[in-house]
GUZA-543127 format. One record per residue (C-alpha): x, z, y. Coordinates in Angstrom, 1 decimal. Example, Ala and Ser with C-alpha at 12.3 -4.5 7.8 and 13.67 -1.06 7.14 Angstrom:
REM GUZA-543127
DOFI  px  pz  py
DOFI  12.3  7.8  -4.5
DOFI  13.7  7.1  -1.1
***
This chain:
REM GUZA-543127
DOFI  px  pz  py
DOFI  28.3  -48.8  -80.6
DOFI  31.6  -47.4  -81.9
DOFI  33.7  -44.9  -80.1
DOFI  36.3  -47.4  -79.0
DOFI  33.8  -49.8  -77.5
DOFI  32.0  -46.9  -75.7
DOFI  35.2  -45.7  -74.1
DOFI  36.1  -49.3  -73.1
DOFI  32.7  -49.7  -71.4
DOFI  33.1  -46.4  -69.5
DOFI  36.6  -47.5  -68.4
DOFI  35.1  -50.8  -67.2
DOFI  32.3  -48.9  -65.4
DOFI  35.0  -46.9  -63.6
DOFI  36.7  -50.2  -62.7
DOFI  33.5  -51.4  -61.0
DOFI  33.5  -48.4  -58.8
DOFI  36.8  -49.5  -57.2
DOFI  39.3  -47.7  -59.4
DOFI  41.2  -50.4  -61.3
DOFI  43.1  -49.4  -64.4
DOFI  46.3  -50.6  -62.6
DOFI  46.0  -47.4  -60.5
DOFI  46.5  -45.4  -63.6
DOFI  49.8  -47.0  -64.5
DOFI  51.0  -50.1  -66.4
DOFI  50.5  -48.7  -69.9
DOFI  47.7  -49.9  -72.2
DOFI  44.6  -47.7  -72.1
DOFI  44.8  -47.3  -75.9
DOFI  45.4  -43.6  -75.4
DOFI  41.8  -43.4  -74.4
DOFI  40.6  -44.0  -78.0
DOFI  40.1  -40.9  -80.2
DOFI  42.2  -40.7  -83.3
DOFI  40.7  -40.1  -86.8
DOFI  40.4  -36.4  -86.0
DOFI  38.4  -37.1  -82.8
DOFI  41.1  -36.3  -80.4
DOFI  42.0  -38.0  -77.1
DOFI  45.5  -37.1  -76.0
DOFI  46.6  -37.5  -72.4
DOFI  50.2  -38.7  -72.3
DOFI  52.9  -36.2  -71.3
DOFI  54.1  -38.5  -68.5
DOFI  50.6  -39.3  -67.3
DOFI  50.2  -40.3  -63.7
DOFI  47.8  -38.5  -61.4
DOFI  45.4  -41.4  -61.8
DOFI  45.5  -41.2  -65.6
DOFI  44.7  -37.5  -65.4
DOFI  41.8  -38.3  -63.1
DOFI  40.5  -41.0  -65.5
DOFI  40.8  -38.5  -68.4
DOFI  38.7  -35.9  -66.5
DOFI  36.2  -38.6  -65.5
DOFI  35.7  -39.8  -69.1
DOFI  35.3  -36.2  -70.3
DOFI  32.7  -35.6  -67.6
DOFI  30.9  -38.8  -68.5
DOFI  30.7  -37.9  -72.1
DOFI  29.5  -34.4  -71.3
DOFI  26.7  -35.8  -69.1
DOFI  25.3  -37.7  -72.1
DOFI  24.0  -34.6  -73.8
DOFI  22.5  -31.3  -72.6
DOFI  24.8  -28.3  -72.5
DOFI  23.2  -26.8  -75.6
DOFI  24.1  -29.9  -77.6
DOFI  27.8  -30.1  -76.6
DOFI  30.3  -29.1  -79.3
DOFI  33.8  -30.1  -78.2
DOFI  36.1  -28.9  -75.5
DOFI  39.2  -29.7  -73.4
DOFI  42.4  -28.0  -74.7
DOFI  45.9  -27.8  -73.3
DOFI  48.4  -29.7  -75.4
DOFI  52.2  -29.5  -75.8
DOFI  54.6  -30.6  -73.1
DOFI  52.0  -30.5  -70.4
DOFI  49.6  -32.8  -72.2
DOFI  45.8  -32.3  -72.5
DOFI  43.6  -33.1  -75.4
DOFI  39.9  -33.6  -75.5
DOFI  38.8  -32.5  -79.0
DOFI  35.7  -34.3  -80.3
DOFI  34.5  -32.5  -83.3
DOFI  34.9  -34.9  -86.3
DOFI  31.7  -33.9  -88.1
DOFI  29.7  -35.0  -85.0
DOFI  31.3  -38.4  -84.4
DOFI  29.0  -40.3  -86.7
DOFI  25.9  -38.0  -86.1
DOFI  22.9  -39.6  -84.4
DOFI  22.2  -37.6  -81.3
DOFI  19.3  -39.5  -79.8
DOFI  15.7  -40.4  -80.3
DOFI  15.4  -43.6  -78.3
DOFI  17.3  -46.6  -77.0
DOFI  20.2  -44.8  -75.3
DOFI  22.3  -41.6  -75.8
DOFI  20.3  -40.1  -73.0
DOFI  17.3  -39.8  -75.2
DOFI  18.4  -36.6  -76.8
DOFI  15.9  -34.5  -78.7
DOFI  13.6  -32.4  -76.6
DOFI  12.2  -29.0  -77.6
DOFI  8.6  -30.0  -78.1
DOFI  5.4  -28.2  -77.2
DOFI  1.9  -28.9  -78.4
DOFI  0.7  -29.4  -74.8
DOFI  3.3  -32.1  -74.3
DOFI  1.9  -34.0  -77.3
DOFI  -1.6  -33.6  -75.9
DOFI  -0.5  -35.0  -72.6
DOFI  1.1  -38.1  -74.2
DOFI  -2.0  -38.9  -76.3
DOFI  -4.8  -37.9  -74.0
DOFI  -5.4  -41.4  -72.6
DOFI  -6.4  -40.1  -69.2
DOFI  -5.6  -42.2  -66.2
DOFI  -4.5  -39.3  -64.0
DOFI  -2.6  -36.5  -65.6
DOFI  -1.4  -33.2  -64.0
DOFI  1.5  -31.2  -65.5
DOFI  1.7  -27.8  -63.8
DOFI  4.2  -26.3  -66.2
DOFI  6.9  -23.8  -65.8
DOFI  10.4  -24.4  -64.4
DOFI  12.8  -26.2  -66.8
DOFI  10.1  -26.6  -69.4
DOFI  10.6  -30.3  -70.0
DOFI  7.9  -31.8  -67.9
DOFI  10.3  -33.9  -65.8
DOFI  12.2  -35.3  -68.8
DOFI  8.9  -36.0  -70.7
DOFI  7.5  -37.8  -67.6
DOFI  10.6  -40.0  -67.2
DOFI  10.5  -41.0  -70.9
DOFI  6.8  -41.8  -70.7
DOFI  7.5  -43.9  -67.6
DOFI  10.4  -45.8  -69.1
DOFI  8.5  -46.4  -72.3
DOFI  6.0  -48.6  -70.3
DOFI  8.7  -51.1  -69.1
DOFI  8.7  -53.2  -72.3
DOFI  5.0  -53.0  -72.9
DOFI  3.2  -56.4  -72.4
DOFI  0.6  -56.6  -69.6
DOFI  -1.9  -59.4  -68.8
DOFI  0.2  -60.3  -65.7
DOFI  3.8  -61.2  -65.5
DOFI  5.1  -58.5  -63.0
DOFI  4.1  -55.0  -64.0
DOFI  5.3  -52.5  -61.4
DOFI  6.0  -48.8  -61.9
DOFI  7.3  -46.0  -59.7
DOFI  8.9  -42.6  -59.7
DOFI  8.2  -40.7  -56.5
DOFI  9.8  -37.5  -55.0
DOFI  9.2  -35.9  -51.6
DOFI  12.2  -37.6  -50.0
DOFI  14.4  -40.6  -50.8
DOFI  17.6  -38.6  -50.9
DOFI  16.0  -36.3  -53.5
DOFI  14.6  -39.2  -55.4
DOFI  18.1  -40.8  -55.6
DOFI  19.8  -37.6  -56.6
DOFI  17.2  -36.3  -59.2
DOFI  15.7  -39.5  -60.7
DOFI  17.6  -42.7  -60.0
DOFI  20.7  -42.2  -62.1
DOFI  18.9  -40.4  -64.9
DOFI  16.3  -43.2  -65.2
DOFI  19.1  -45.7  -65.5
DOFI  20.6  -43.7  -68.3
DOFI  17.3  -43.9  -70.1
DOFI  17.2  -47.7  -69.9
DOFI  19.4  -49.7  -72.2
DOFI  21.6  -52.5  -70.8
DOFI  20.0  -55.1  -73.0
DOFI  16.6  -54.5  -71.3
DOFI  18.1  -56.0  -68.1
DOFI  19.4  -59.5  -67.8
DOFI  23.0  -59.2  -66.5
DOFI  23.1  -55.5  -67.4
DOFI  22.9  -52.5  -65.0
DOFI  25.5  -54.0  -62.7
DOFI  23.9  -57.4  -62.4
DOFI  21.5  -58.9  -59.9
DOFI  18.4  -57.3  -61.5
DOFI  19.4  -53.8  -60.4
DOFI  19.5  -52.7  -56.7
DOFI  21.5  -49.6  -56.1
DOFI  20.5  -49.8  -52.4
DOFI  16.8  -50.2  -52.7
DOFI  16.6  -48.3  -56.0
DOFI  14.8  -50.7  -58.3
DOFI  15.3  -52.2  -61.7
DOFI  13.8  -55.5  -63.1
DOFI  13.7  -55.8  -66.9
DOFI  13.9  -59.0  -69.0
DOFI  10.1  -58.7  -69.5
DOFI  9.5  -59.0  -65.8
DOFI  8.5  -55.3  -65.3
DOFI  10.0  -53.4  -62.4
DOFI  10.7  -49.7  -61.9
DOFI  11.1  -48.4  -58.3
DOFI  12.4  -44.9  -57.3
DOFI  10.8  -43.9  -54.0
DOFI  10.8  -41.1  -51.4
DOFI  7.2  -40.4  -50.4
DOFI  8.3  -39.1  -46.9
DOFI  7.7  -42.7  -45.7
DOFI  4.5  -43.9  -47.2
DOFI  5.3  -47.5  -46.0
DOFI  7.7  -47.7  -49.0
DOFI  4.7  -47.4  -51.3
DOFI  1.9  -49.2  -49.5
DOFI  1.1  -52.9  -49.7
DOFI  2.0  -53.3  -53.4
DOFI  -0.2  -53.1  -56.5
DOFI  1.1  -50.6  -59.1
DOFI  0.6  -50.3  -62.8
DOFI  1.6  -46.7  -63.0
DOFI  4.1  -44.0  -62.0
DOFI  5.1  -40.4  -61.7
DOFI  4.9  -38.1  -58.7
DOFI  7.3  -35.2  -59.1
DOFI  7.5  -31.9  -57.2
DOFI  3.8  -32.2  -56.2
DOFI  3.7  -29.0  -54.3
DOFI  6.3  -30.4  -51.9
DOFI  4.8  -33.9  -51.6
DOFI  3.4  -34.7  -48.1
DOFI  -0.2  -33.7  -47.5
DOFI  -2.6  -36.5  -48.5
DOFI  0.1  -38.3  -50.4
DOFI  -1.9  -39.2  -53.5
DOFI  -5.4  -39.8  -51.9
DOFI  -4.2  -41.7  -48.8
DOFI  -1.2  -43.7  -50.2
DOFI  -0.8  -43.7  -53.9
DOFI  -4.4  -44.0  -55.2
DOFI  -5.1  -47.2  -53.1
DOFI  -2.0  -48.9  -54.6
DOFI  -3.2  -48.0  -58.2
DOFI  -6.7  -49.4  -57.5
DOFI  -5.5  -52.6  -55.8
DOFI  -7.4  -55.7  -56.8
DOFI  -5.1  -58.8  -56.8
DOFI  -6.4  -62.3  -57.7
DOFI  -9.5  -60.7  -59.0
DOFI  -7.6  -58.3  -61.3
DOFI  -7.7  -54.6  -61.0
DOFI  -4.6  -53.2  -62.6
DOFI  -6.2  -49.7  -62.9
DOFI  -2.8  -48.1  -62.5
DOFI  -2.1  -44.6  -64.0
DOFI  -0.3  -41.7  -62.5
DOFI  1.3  -38.5  -63.8
DOFI  1.6  -35.7  -61.2
DOFI  4.0  -33.0  -62.1
DOFI  5.5  -29.8  -60.7
DOFI  5.7  -26.1  -61.1
DOFI  2.9  -24.0  -59.6
DOFI  3.8  -22.8  -56.1
DOFI  2.1  -20.9  -53.2
DOFI  4.2  -22.9  -50.8
DOFI  4.5  -26.5  -49.8
DOFI  2.3  -29.1  -48.1
DOFI  0.9  -30.4  -51.3
DOFI  0.5  -27.1  -53.1
DOFI  -3.2  -26.6  -52.3
DOFI  -4.2  -30.2  -53.3
DOFI  -2.2  -30.0  -56.6
DOFI  -3.7  -26.7  -57.6
DOFI  -7.2  -28.0  -56.9
DOFI  -6.6  -31.2  -58.8
DOFI  -5.4  -29.4  -61.9
DOFI  -8.3  -26.9  -61.8
DOFI  -10.8  -29.8  -61.4
DOFI  -9.3  -31.6  -64.4
DOFI  -9.6  -28.5  -66.5
DOFI  -13.2  -28.1  -65.5
DOFI  -13.9  -31.7  -66.3
DOFI  -14.8  -32.4  -62.6
DOFI  -12.1  -35.1  -61.9
DOFI  -13.0  -38.5  -63.3
DOFI  -10.5  -39.8  -65.8
DOFI  -8.3  -36.8  -65.2
DOFI  -6.5  -34.2  -67.4
DOFI  -4.2  -31.3  -66.8
DOFI  -1.8  -29.6  -69.1
DOFI  0.4  -26.5  -68.7
DOFI  2.9  -24.4  -70.8
DOFI  5.2  -21.6  -69.8
DOFI  9.0  -21.8  -69.6
DOFI  9.2  -19.0  -72.2
DOFI  8.0  -21.4  -74.9
DOFI  11.0  -23.7  -74.1
DOFI  13.9  -21.8  -72.6
DOFI  16.1  -19.3  -74.5
DOFI  14.8  -15.7  -74.5
DOFI  17.9  -14.3  -72.7
DOFI  17.3  -16.8  -69.8
DOFI  13.7  -15.7  -69.4
DOFI  14.7  -12.1  -69.7
DOFI  17.3  -12.5  -66.9
DOFI  14.7  -14.2  -64.7
DOFI  12.2  -11.4  -65.3
DOFI  14.8  -8.8  -64.2
DOFI  15.9  -10.6  -61.0
DOFI  12.7  -12.2  -59.7
DOFI  9.6  -10.6  -58.1
DOFI  6.4  -10.6  -60.2
DOFI  4.7  -13.4  -58.2
DOFI  7.7  -15.6  -58.2
DOFI  8.2  -15.1  -62.0
DOFI  4.6  -15.8  -62.7
DOFI  4.8  -19.1  -60.8
DOFI  8.2  -20.3  -61.8
DOFI  8.3  -19.3  -65.5
DOFI  4.7  -18.4  -66.6
DOFI  3.2  -21.5  -64.8
DOFI  0.6  -19.3  -63.2
DOFI  -0.9  -20.1  -59.8
DOFI  -0.7  -17.2  -57.4
DOFI  -2.9  -16.5  -54.4
DOFI  -1.6  -17.3  -50.9
DOFI  -1.7  -14.7  -48.2
DOFI  -1.9  -10.9  -48.5
DOFI  1.0  -8.6  -47.9
DOFI  4.5  -10.0  -47.2
DOFI  6.2  -7.2  -49.0
DOFI  3.7  -7.0  -51.8
DOFI  6.3  -5.5  -54.2
DOFI  6.8  -2.4  -52.0
DOFI  5.2  0.8  -53.1
DOFI  5.6  4.1  -51.3
DOFI  5.2  5.8  -54.7
DOFI  8.1  4.0  -56.3
DOFI  10.3  2.7  -53.5
DOFI  10.5  5.8  -51.2
DOFI  12.9  8.6  -52.3
DOFI  15.6  10.7  -50.7
DOFI  18.6  8.5  -49.8
DOFI  21.8  10.0  -48.4
DOFI  24.8  8.7  -46.6
DOFI  27.8  8.5  -49.0
DOFI  31.1  8.8  -47.3
DOFI  32.9  6.9  -50.1
DOFI  30.8  3.8  -49.7
DOFI  30.6  1.3  -46.8
DOFI  27.6  1.4  -44.6
DOFI  25.7  -1.9  -44.8
DOFI  24.1  -2.6  -41.5
DOFI  21.1  -5.0  -41.5
DOFI  20.5  -6.2  -37.9
DOFI  17.7  -8.1  -36.2
DOFI  18.4  -9.0  -32.6
DOFI  15.6  -9.2  -30.1
DOFI  15.3  -9.0  -26.4
DOFI  13.5  -5.8  -25.6
DOFI  14.0  -4.1  -29.0
DOFI  16.8  -4.0  -31.5
DOFI  16.1  -3.0  -35.2
DOFI  19.0  -2.1  -37.5
DOFI  18.9  -0.5  -40.9
DOFI  21.7  1.5  -42.6
DOFI  22.1  1.2  -46.4
DOFI  24.5  1.6  -49.3
DOFI  24.9  -0.6  -52.4
DOFI  25.3  1.4  -55.6
DOFI  25.9  -1.2  -58.2
DOFI  22.6  -3.0  -58.7
DOFI  20.7  -0.5  -56.4
DOFI  20.2  -0.8  -52.7
DOFI  19.5  2.5  -50.8
DOFI  18.5  2.6  -47.1
DOFI  19.1  6.0  -45.6
DOFI  18.5  5.5  -41.8
DOFI  17.2  3.1  -39.2
DOFI  17.9  2.4  -35.5
DOFI  14.9  1.1  -33.5
DOFI  16.0  1.0  -29.8
DOFI  14.2  -0.5  -26.9
DOFI  15.7  -2.1  -23.8
DOFI  19.3  -1.9  -25.2
DOFI  21.7  -4.8  -25.6
DOFI  24.1  -5.0  -28.6
DOFI  27.0  -3.1  -27.0
DOFI  24.7  -0.1  -26.3
DOFI  23.3  -0.2  -29.8
DOFI  26.8  -0.2  -31.2
DOFI  27.6  2.8  -29.0
DOFI  24.5  4.6  -30.4
DOFI  25.5  3.8  -33.9
DOFI  29.0  5.1  -33.4
DOFI  27.6  8.2  -31.8
DOFI  25.6  8.9  -34.9
DOFI  28.0  7.8  -37.7
DOFI  31.4  7.3  -36.1
DOFI  32.8  9.9  -38.5
DOFI  31.9  7.8  -41.5
DOFI  35.1  7.0  -43.6
DOFI  33.8  4.4  -46.1
DOFI  33.9  1.3  -43.8
DOFI  31.2  -0.9  -42.4
DOFI  29.6  -4.2  -43.4
DOFI  27.4  -6.0  -40.8
DOFI  24.7  -8.5  -42.0
DOFI  22.1  -10.2  -39.9
DOFI  20.3  -13.2  -38.5
DOFI  22.3  -16.4  -38.0
DOFI  21.2  -16.4  -34.4
DOFI  23.7  -13.6  -33.9
DOFI  26.2  -16.4  -33.4
DOFI  24.3  -17.8  -30.5
DOFI  24.7  -16.8  -26.9
DOFI  21.5  -15.8  -25.2
DOFI  20.8  -17.0  -21.7
DOFI  21.1  -13.5  -20.3
DOFI  24.4  -12.8  -22.1
DOFI  28.0  -14.0  -21.6
DOFI  28.9  -13.7  -25.3
DOFI  27.0  -13.7  -28.6
DOFI  25.8  -10.6  -30.5
DOFI  28.2  -11.6  -33.2
DOFI  31.1  -11.5  -30.8
DOFI  30.0  -8.1  -29.4
DOFI  30.2  -6.6  -32.9
DOFI  33.5  -8.4  -33.7
DOFI  35.2  -7.2  -30.5
DOFI  33.9  -3.6  -30.6
DOFI  37.0  -1.4  -30.6
DOFI  35.4  1.5  -32.5
DOFI  34.3  -0.5  -35.5
DOFI  37.4  -2.7  -35.4
DOFI  39.5  0.3  -36.2
DOFI  37.0  1.6  -38.8
DOFI  37.4  -1.3  -41.2
DOFI  34.3  -3.4  -40.4
DOFI  33.5  -6.8  -41.9
DOFI  31.0  -9.3  -40.6
DOFI  28.7  -11.3  -42.9
DOFI  26.6  -13.5  -40.6
DOFI  25.7  -16.9  -42.0
DOFI  26.1  -20.2  -40.1
DOFI  22.4  -20.8  -40.9
DOFI  19.6  -18.7  -42.1
DOFI  18.2  -19.1  -45.6
DOFI  14.6  -20.2  -45.9
DOFI  12.3  -17.4  -45.0
DOFI  10.4  -17.7  -48.3
DOFI  13.7  -17.4  -50.2
DOFI  14.7  -14.3  -48.2
DOFI  11.3  -12.7  -48.8
DOFI  11.4  -13.5  -52.5
DOFI  14.8  -12.0  -52.9
DOFI  13.8  -8.8  -51.2
DOFI  10.5  -8.5  -53.1
DOFI  12.5  -9.0  -56.4
DOFI  14.7  -6.1  -55.4
DOFI  11.8  -3.8  -54.5
DOFI  10.0  -4.5  -57.8
DOFI  11.2  -7.2  -60.3
DOFI  8.9  -9.0  -62.7
DOFI  9.9  -6.6  -65.5
DOFI  8.7  -3.6  -63.4
DOFI  12.1  -2.2  -62.4
DOFI  12.7  -1.0  -58.9
DOFI  16.2  -1.5  -57.4
DOFI  15.6  -1.0  -53.7
DOFI  14.8  2.5  -52.2
DOFI  14.0  3.7  -48.7
DOFI  14.7  7.1  -47.4
DOFI  11.8  9.1  -45.9
DOFI  13.4  9.2  -42.4
DOFI  13.1  5.3  -42.1
DOFI  9.6  5.7  -40.7
DOFI  9.4  2.3  -39.0
DOFI  10.8  0.4  -41.9
DOFI  8.3  2.0  -44.4
DOFI  5.4  1.2  -42.0
DOFI  6.5  -2.4  -41.7
DOFI  6.9  -2.9  -45.4
DOFI  3.4  -1.5  -46.0
DOFI  1.5  -3.3  -43.2
DOFI  3.2  -6.7  -42.6
DOFI  0.9  -9.5  -43.8
DOFI  0.4  -13.3  -43.8
DOFI  -2.3  -15.1  -41.9
DOFI  -5.2  -15.7  -44.3
DOFI  -4.7  -18.6  -46.6
DOFI  -1.2  -19.3  -45.3
DOFI  2.4  -18.1  -45.5
DOFI  2.7  -17.7  -41.8
DOFI  3.4  -14.2  -40.6
DOFI  0.5  -12.4  -38.9
DOFI  2.8  -10.2  -36.9
DOFI  1.6  -8.0  -34.1
DOFI  3.6  -6.6  -31.3
DOFI  7.0  -5.4  -32.5
DOFI  6.1  -6.0  -36.1
DOFI  8.4  -7.6  -38.6
DOFI  11.7  -7.1  -36.9
DOFI  12.9  -4.2  -38.8
DOFI  11.9  -5.5  -42.3
DOFI  13.6  -8.7  -41.4
DOFI  16.8  -6.8  -40.5
DOFI  16.6  -4.9  -43.8
DOFI  16.1  -8.0  -45.8
DOFI  19.1  -10.0  -44.5
DOFI  21.7  -8.1  -46.5
DOFI  19.4  -7.9  -49.6
DOFI  19.1  -11.7  -49.6
DOFI  22.8  -12.2  -48.9
DOFI  23.9  -9.9  -51.8
DOFI  21.2  -10.8  -54.3
DOFI  19.9  -14.3  -53.6
DOFI  17.3  -15.8  -55.8
DOFI  19.0  -17.8  -58.5
DOFI  17.6  -19.8  -61.4
DOFI  19.6  -19.8  -64.6
DOFI  18.7  -22.5  -67.2
DOFI  21.0  -21.3  -69.9
DOFI  24.3  -22.5  -71.3
DOFI  27.5  -21.5  -69.6
DOFI  31.0  -21.0  -70.9
DOFI  33.7  -23.7  -71.1
DOFI  32.8  -27.3  -70.2
DOFI  32.5  -29.3  -73.4
DOFI  32.5  -32.9  -74.4
DOFI  31.0  -34.8  -77.3
DOFI  30.7  -38.4  -78.5
DOFI  27.3  -39.2  -80.2
DOFI  26.1  -41.9  -82.4
DOFI  25.1  -45.5  -81.6
DOFI  21.7  -46.7  -80.3
DOFI  18.8  -47.2  -82.6
DOFI  16.4  -50.1  -82.7
DOFI  13.7  -49.7  -80.1
DOFI  10.3  -51.0  -81.0
DOFI  7.3  -51.5  -78.7
DOFI  4.8  -50.2  -78.1
DOFI  6.4  -46.8  -78.3
DOFI  5.2  -44.1  -80.6
DOFI  4.5  -41.0  -78.5
DOFI  6.3  -38.9  -81.0
DOFI  9.5  -40.6  -80.0
DOFI  9.3  -39.1  -76.5
DOFI  9.6  -35.5  -77.8
***
């Protein structure tokens, strides 16, 4: 399809979403067509609607290719115009390996080829984060839609833990992988349901996108094959109780013997993590009938600088799971990255820096930690562990000890600080906010509206104690006796990630970890960056069936 037709179809698609071209002014939309140099110029007197259309088209073209493939960019023009420069040398270049532009080249891996050609009915991909397993699985699934079957209505599925997640992660992307001419009436016709998330092709095959949080969506229908994504977060018993029976359904004397790919990164957490780990291990030992499992690390796919950054900012266990695709044991110490040898050193109050107060509020005992941030380093120099004191009394004690501090104050803590307890007239947050001493000392409050997930907070703190590359960026002063004790002894219940806290345990390490997580949350960088760019690729290629597995890579 040439550039002019492609832009025309995008404009038509925007019309179907309730934004008629009339909204963008009375002029012709000829300005949307790139000139011979590959430039789209927004008119100097463009209306707000035309500017919005220009931005939408730029975004739509950008979405057709991964960030690493994009080679053009938005530039300011003269007299208030904007131009989208589409590099001329790329206008005629083929940028795809399948029936639509979305089939851009993947960075292949030998294990991916093995998975595509293994012939196993049940396949597990426990590969690293952003390693291509999801893209590969989607392409493998879509490649089955035109394949002939002995029955007229082959049915396939793509399942994620929840319907909202399925719609966000899979639905629109799968549509981009399917060409219009596979569907009678196209993607906006009667053979596509944007409400129920299904597509019916001209061969009679159907593809459904499902949330597995309600098994009734899956049950009662025979299936020819499908993909279960984010297996560690899938509901317990999802495959054995709900999916497998649908793949084994006998209808009119015919057993479809449906296949299933189960994919996800290794994780210690999640309702389906134990089952997925055992499934992959059984497949590798040859103990799961007609099963196979394949894995590869993210470092074989992602740029080296991305992996290096992750190694520097994540804890060893999290990096091993997320990027090395290595299953880690559940249980053990909560703060496993803490070492008295490496994380305990003299830490002093610095009058030129704000004191960061990490607070955990409890009836009967208040636990606060006092720290400084020195660039990328977090130093904790003192602690307050006070019994039978409410927040105003703890504030008085804190002022008594360090009221002479000149560097300012930053208060972090549990989101429950916002909430008024039954035995209090106002919340802990309000007590700190209204305290006259700290109000005049330049205090700021950093209490969230909602707490982060506990596992994210623990991961962030462990990464600060000891990152995957072996560096230590959090240090505790020797006078923080209770905090050191808590970091050394706090543990999970065996085989779970539920805290096995004894009396008074866990409060002070929680208080210490709140500012760490707020300042250095766990983030996953998949590369790219820089200015948003735009490209126009080549037209679709002829798509033959059955598909050569090499096309999927």
